[in-house]
C-alpha positions in Angstrom: 5.3 -13.1 -18.2 7.1 -10.4 -20.6 8.8 -13.0 -22.8 8.0 -12.2 -26.2 8.9 -8.2 -25.6 10.9 -7.4 -23.2 14.4 -8.7 -22.4 15.9 -9.4 -19.1 18.8 -7.1 -18.8 22.0 -9.4 -18.6 24.5 -7.4 -16.3 21.9 -8.0 -13.5 21.3 -11.2 -13.7 22.1 -12.7 -10.1 22.4 -9.8 -8.4 20.8 -8.5 -5.3 19.0 -5.5 -5.5 17.3 -2.9 -4.0 15.7 0.7 -4.4 15.8 3.0 -2.6 13.4 6.1 -2.3 13.9 8.9 -0.7 11.5 11.8 0.1 13.1 15.1 0.7 12.8 19.0 0.9 13.2 20.7 -2.5 15.7 22.7 -1.9 17.6 19.3 -0.3 17.5 17.4 -3.6 20.5 18.6 -5.6 22.4 17.8 -2.2 21.4 14.4 -1.9 21.3 13.7 -5.4 25.2 15.3 -5.7 26.4 13.5 -3.0 25.1 10.0 -4.1 26.3 11.0 -7.6 30.0 9.8 -6.4 28.4 6.5 -5.0 28.0 3.1 -7.1 24.4 2.8 -8.6 22.8 1.5 -11.4 20.4 4.1 -12.1 18.4 7.1 -10.0 15.0 9.0 -10.6 13.8 12.3 -9.4 10.4 14.0 -9.6 8.7 16.4 -7.8 5.8 14.6 -5.2 3.0 16.3 -2.6 1.9 14.9 0.6 2.5 14.9 4.2 3.7 12.8 6.9 3.7 13.7 10.7 3.2 17.2 9.8 0.4 19.2 12.2 -2.2 21.1 10.8 -2.5 19.5 7.4 -5.2 17.5 8.1 -8.9 19.1 9.5 -12.4 17.5 10.3 -15.5 18.9 8.2 -18.3 17.5 9.8 -17.4 14.1 10.4 -14.7 13.7 7.1 -11.3 14.3 7.2 -10.0 15.9 4.6 -6.9 18.3 3.6 -5.9 21.6 4.0 -2.9 21.5 2.2 -0.1 19.1 0.5 3.6 19.8 1.0 6.1 19.8 -1.9 8.5 17.7 -1.6 11.0 15.5 -4.0 11.8 12.0 -4.6 14.7 10.6 -5.4 14.7 7.0 -6.4 17.9 5.0 -6.4 18.2 1.7 -7.5 21.5 0.1 -6.2 23.4 -3.2 -5.5 22.7 -4.7 -2.1 26.8 -4.0 -0.7 25.9 -0.3 -1.9 22.9 0.6 0.0 24.3 1.1 3.5 26.6 4.2 2.2 24.3 5.6 0.0 21.7 5.8 2.9 24.4 7.3 4.9 24.9 9.8 2.5 21.3 10.7 1.8 20.9 11.0 5.2 24.1 12.9 6.0 23.0 15.9 3.8 19.4 15.8 4.2 19.1 15.7 7.8 18.1 19.4 9.0 16.5 18.3 12.5 13.7 20.1 11.9 9.8 17.9 11.5 9.3 17.3 7.8 13.3 16.2 6.7 11.8 13.8 4.9 11.2 9.7 4.5 14.4 6.9 3.1 12.1 3.4 2.2 14.5 0.5 1.4 12.1 -2.3 -1.3 13.7 -5.2 -2.9 14.2 -5.3 -6.5 12.4 -8.9 -7.7 13.2 -8.8 -11.3 14.8 -5.6 -13.3 14.0 -5.5 -17.2 15.5 -3.4 -19.7 13.4 -2.6 -22.7 
């Protein structure tokens, strides 16, 4: 597909990888990054995001339309790691970011089909 201008990353050939996407509260983002910095991760990216999950009162009805009153600020920490390290990375993320309150965050694990360096 991209063979004319991209090169597959040789260090990842034959290695099963996952992308771990965690959405955490902003004040916990630095703790999450510090906790996984010692783990064997290939890449980390961080970005500010806004949204809502199961928090109450963030959606309201206006006539027949549902509209958003506010979005909650969060930080998305995406980590790419080899399969054998995924469970320990998730454990670290949960250990430092779980407060026990509503809206602590989410973790999603996605397969990495074809990593490409360019």
